[in-house]
N, C-alpha and C positions, 0 to 999 in steps of 0.2 A: 548884528541879526540873524546869521549864519548860525554861531554858536548857540543864541536863545533857541532858536528851531532845533538844533539836535538835543539841547536840554528838555525841551518841551516834548520831543519825540520820546527821550529815554523816561520821562515821566508818564507818559503814555503807555508805552511797553511794560513798565512796571506794574501799572494799574489793571491791565489786561491779562497779563502773563504771570503776577504772582499768585500762588507758591507752584502753581502747575510747571512752568516752564523755568522761571527764575526763583532762585531759592534766597533764602536769608542775606547768605555771605556776598552772593552776586548782585543780589538788589543793593545791599548797602555801598558797595563799590561803585555800581553805576550812579548811586546817588549823590555821592561824595562831591562832584563838579556842582550838582545843583545846589548843594549846601552851601558850598563856597559861593558860588555867584549870588545865591540869595543873600548871603552876610554880608557879600561887599556892596550891592547893588540896591538891594531892596530894605534892608533893616535898617532904621535910623537911629544911628546909635548915639544916645543922649546921656549924659551923666544925671542920673537921678537919684535923688535923696531918698534915704531910708524911709521915710514917711512916703513918699510915692511908691515904692517899691511895695510895702507894706500894704496899702490901699489898692494897689493893682492884684496882689497877690491875695488878698481878704475877700475882694470883689470875686475874683475867680473861683474862689471856694464855693461863696454862697450862690453864685450862678450855676456853676456845676453840679451841687446839691439840688437845687430848684429844678434844673433841667431834667435831672435824672428822676425826681419825686413826680413830675408832671407827666414824664414818659411812663411812668409805672403801670398804669391802667392799659397800655397797649403791649409794654416788653415784658410782662410778667402776670401769670395767671392769679396770683396770691400778692397782691402789691404788699399789704400789710405784713405778710409772713416776709416778705423781701426784706423789709426796713429792719423787723427785728432781727432776721438774722444778719442784716449787716453790722447792726450794733454788737451782737455776740461775736461777729467774726474779726473785732478789731485785735483781740489778743493774737489771733492765729494771723494777721496781717504783720504784728509785730514779730512773729517768729520765722516769717519768709520777707525778711527787708531785703534780701538779693533780689527776688521777684519784683518787690516794690521799686528798686531801683532800676531795674530794667524796664519798668513802666516809665518811670520819670525821664529814661530815655528815647524810649520808643515813641511816646505821645510829643515829645518835642522834636524828634525827626520827622514825625507825620505833620506835625504843626508847619515845619520849616518848608516841607515839600508840599502839601495840598493846599494849605492856606497862603503862607506869604510868598513863596515860589509861584504856583500855579494861578492864583487868584490875580495875583499883580501882572504877569505875562499876559493873561487872557484879556485883562483890563485894556491891553495895547491894544487890541482889536473889536472886543466885545464890549456890548453895555456891562454896566456892573452887576445887573439881575442876571444876567446869561452866564457871566464868568462865575458868579458865586453857584449858579445851578449846576454848570458842569463841572466844576472841581468838586461838589457835592455828590455827582453821580461816579464820578471816578474814584471817590475816595469810599463810597459805599461798593463799587463794583472789585477794588483790592481786598476788600473785606469777605471773605467768601462765607465766615459764619453766618452771614447773615441771609444765605440763602437755606430753604425755599422762601418764595417770597410769603410775606404774613405779615402781622401787626408788629412784631419784634423788628422785622425789616425795614418797614415803614418808620418806625420810631426813630431807628438808626439814621436815616435818610434825611429826617427832619432834623435830628442834632447835628448832622453834619450841614445842613442847611444853615442852622442857627450859629454854628462856630463861624461860617464864611461872613453871614451877616455881621457878627461881632467882630472878626478881623477888620472887615471894611469901616466899621464905624469908629471903633478904636484907634486902628493901626498899631495893634500893640500883639506882639507873638506872645509876648510873656501871658498876657491876660488869655488868650484862648488854650494857650499850653498848661495851664493852671487849671481852667474848666475844665478840659479833656482829662488831665491827670485825676482830678477829684473824682469825676464820674467813674474812670477805670476803677480806682482805689476803692471806692462804694462798692462795685460791683465785684472786684475780688475780695473783698471783705465776707459779702453773702456767700459767695462760691467756696472760701475756705471753711466756712462754717458747715455749710450744705455738706460738704466732702467731711468733715470730722462727723458728722451727725450721721451720715448714712454708714460710716465705719462702724461706730457704735451699734447700729441695729443689724 
């Protein structure tokens, strides 16, 4: 129990001190024991068929797209333009495969910490709804880009809440990982196109 308390303190510290005090490298080192603990104690490793994995991944993609589209009225001043930019940006996404692989890693890292570890640990002492809410607040806090407060910030917090609910309902880190990755990839696609468009102007 003492080890679990220390790991929980490490996650709380990262949530509040990143990136002002704790940088990327130190944060990653700090989270390695958390990831190891989560992998051993919280992840239900099962042999899944290709069809099961494909279904989980496909479902994650659909949910990721749906959540992004539903959140656009809050997160984007021009939702239709954002959707168009996302499609136009796919070719630039292919040209930035390195960053896409980075997103593959960082979204998995975040789901292990703020969903699998944090929710599972908080549920040992709190009701499910409280564990989801607290983990979502901490996930929102660690993402400084969501300040100042506004509609975009609210949309991200709702997204974090829904990821928490999805994790509790499905019990699948893979599912929430794909949902998160899909959303990030689509946002990146639009951003890459907007940067390209701005460079031409």
